[in-house]
N, C-alpha and C positions, 0 to 999 in steps of 0.2 A: 902487801898486795892490796890493790884497790878492789873492793868487793864486787863492783860491776864487771870487772875484767877477770875475775877468778871464778871459774865454774864450780868450785868446791864450796863457795860461800853459801851459808844457809839463808833462809828467809827470816826476817824478824817482823813481829806484829806491832812495831812502834807506832804505826799510824792508827792503831786502834784507839789510842788515848785521845788524839786530836790530829788535826791536819798538819801540813808542813810548817805552819806558823811563819810563813814568809814575812808577813807584816812586822812581826816582832823581830825577826832576824834583820830586816831592813832598818828598823829603828835602832837596833843595837849597834849596827855598823855606821849609822849616819853620823857624819862629822868627825870620824876617826881617820887620821891621816896616814897611819902606819899600822900594820897588823900587831896584835897583842898576844901575849901568852895566855894560856887558859886561866891562870890565876887572876889576871887583870880583867879578862872578860867576865869572870865569875864575880869579881868585886863590883863591876858596873851593874850587874843584875841584882845581886844580893844586898850590897851595902849602899850603893848609890841609887838603887831602885829606878834604874833608867827606863824600865818598861812599865813603871807605875802600877805595880801589883800591891794589893791592900794588906798583905800579911807576909810574914817570913816564909811560911809553908808554901804560899803561892809563888813566891820568888824562887824558892828552891825547886819547885816543880817545873816552872818554865825554864829554868836554867838547865835542869837535867834533860829536858826534851830538846832544847836548842843544841846542847852539846852533842847529843846522840845523833842528831840529824846533820849538823853542819861542822862538826869537829872543833872549830873555834880554838885553834892552837897554831901559832905562827910557825912552829918548828915541824909541824906535820907537812910532809911534802905536798899532799893534795890540797890542803888549805892554803899553803904558800902559793901554789899554782893558781888557785882560785883568786887569791887576793891580787895577784899580778894582773889578772883579767878584769876583776871587779873595778879597780881604779881606772881602767881604760874605757869603761862603758860610757857611751854618749847619750843614752836615753834610758828611761825607766823600763820599757819593754826589753831592752838588751840586758839590763841588770836582772830583771826577773828571770829571763831565760838562763842566764849564767848561774844564778842561784839554784835553779831547777837542775842544771847539769851537776852541780856540786852534790845536791841531795841524791840524785840518781846514781852518781858514781859511788857514793857512800852507802847505798842501800840496794842490795841485789834485787829485791822484789820490785822496787820502784823502777830500777833499770830494765828488768825483764818486761814489766808492764809497758814501759815506754817503747822498747825496741820491738816487741812482738804484738802487743794489743793496741796501743795508741797509734803507732806509726802508720799502719794502713788506713786508719780513720782520719788522720791528719792529711794523708795524701788524697783522700777523696774530697777534701775541702770541708765545707760546713756540714759535718756529718753528726747526726744525733747519737749520743752515747748514754748508756744507762748503767746504773749501779749493779744491776743483775748481771751484766756482761762481765764486769770486773770480778764479781763473786765467782762466776763460772770459770774464768781464767785461773783464779786462785785454786779452786777445787781441782782443776785439771792438772795442776802441778804437784799434787800430793804424792804422786809416784816418785818423782825425782827429788822432791823436798819433803821427806817424811815428817819434818817438824810441823807441817801444816795440819797433820792428823791430830796433833795435840791442841789445836785451836778450837775453841767453841764456835758454833755457827754464828753466834752474836759477834764474836771477835772478828770473824771473816767479814761479816756485814759492815762493821764499823770501819775496818781497814778499807773496804771498797768505797764507803761513803766519804771518808776523809781523803782518800786518793783523788776522788772526783773533785772535791772542794779544793784540793791542792793544785791540780792542774788548771783550775779556773783562776786561782790566785796568781799563778805563774803566767797567765795569759794564753794558755793553750786551749782554753774552752771558755764559753760564756753561758750565762743563764743560771738561775738558782734551782728551779724545779725541773725544767727541761733544758738540758745542756747540749750544746753543739760545739764541735771542735773549731779551733781557730788556728790554721796553719801558720807557723812562725815565719817571719822574714829572715833573710840570711844576715846574721850578725857575726862580726869578727870575734868578739870576746868568747862566747860559748864554743865556737868552733876551735879556737886556739886552746881553750881549756881541755877539750877532748884530746887534742894533739899532745898537750903537756901530760895528760893522764896516761896516754898510750906510751909516752916516753918513760914515765916513771915505772911503768910495767915492763920496760925493756923491749918493747915491740920495735921491730925493724921497719924502716920506711916502706918497704915493699908490702908488708902486711898491714901497716897502719892505714894506707890509702884504700884498703878493701875491708876495713873492720866494720862490723855491723853496729858498733857503738854510735856511729854517726846518725843512725835512725832516731836517736834521741832528739835531734834537731830537724827531723823530717827529711833527712838526706839518705837516699839509698846508697849502699856501697859502690854501685856502678856509677854514681854521680860525683863521688868524692873528688876525683881528679878535676872535673870541671868546676866544682865549688872552690877548690884551692886555687885554681887558675884565676877565677874571678876575684878572690880576695887578694891574690898577687897583683892583679891589675889595679886594684884599689889602693895598693900600698899597705895592706893590713897584715901581710906576712910575706915571706919569700918562698916561692915554690917554682921549681924548674924540674922538668922530667924529660930525659932524653935516653931512649932505650931503657937499660936497666939502671941508669944512674938517676937518683932522686935527690934533689936538694930541697930541704924543708926547714925553715927557721921561723920561729914565732917571736923572737925578741926584737920587735920592730916598733915598740910603743914610742910614740913621739913625746 
């Protein structure tokens, strides 16, 4: 089950150590023509020092953090879905947003923050956002996610700080001290990745087109049909809806 689509999944404080490390993830994948298995990715980081870390311990640490965030295993259904879309990206912003979707789908806390906290702020346009607001959101979830009660206050603060740095790195915010949101453009790859994830989770088309997961790309569930229609017109996927019959195909990469 994909963590973001499973209500029983717990929250993890993996962002307390550092941000989403998208730059390192991007460098690791750069120039690779086909997805690798976990052993091969690990070898690139530890033995070939692809990320230019000064010591073995530093290489092991960055590998552990990359693996937990981005899966890095070609046989994992979600990573395989991600790779199919990653290689189709036509711009750096599209790549960044697609990587963000992979991270969010693999991390329930990041997903909930994106769907419930970040979404309305993206919809307001250039909206100022603060670390304290993220901390407040995390505290508010202690009832439904008792694991939060075991986190020190400093851990919660670091998670919030690194989340804010991460969404900036993914292009959803800008600014170092004062951050404001940057609503994303409509890109095909991250949208198709969401559809692929819903299929992996065995969602039916009728429920897929109303799923709140699309809020990760700043699309309200009520707008999904229009978004899919637009991507269909662009030739980025196939979508047709007539009464209760829905045709939706994403395997249209040229």
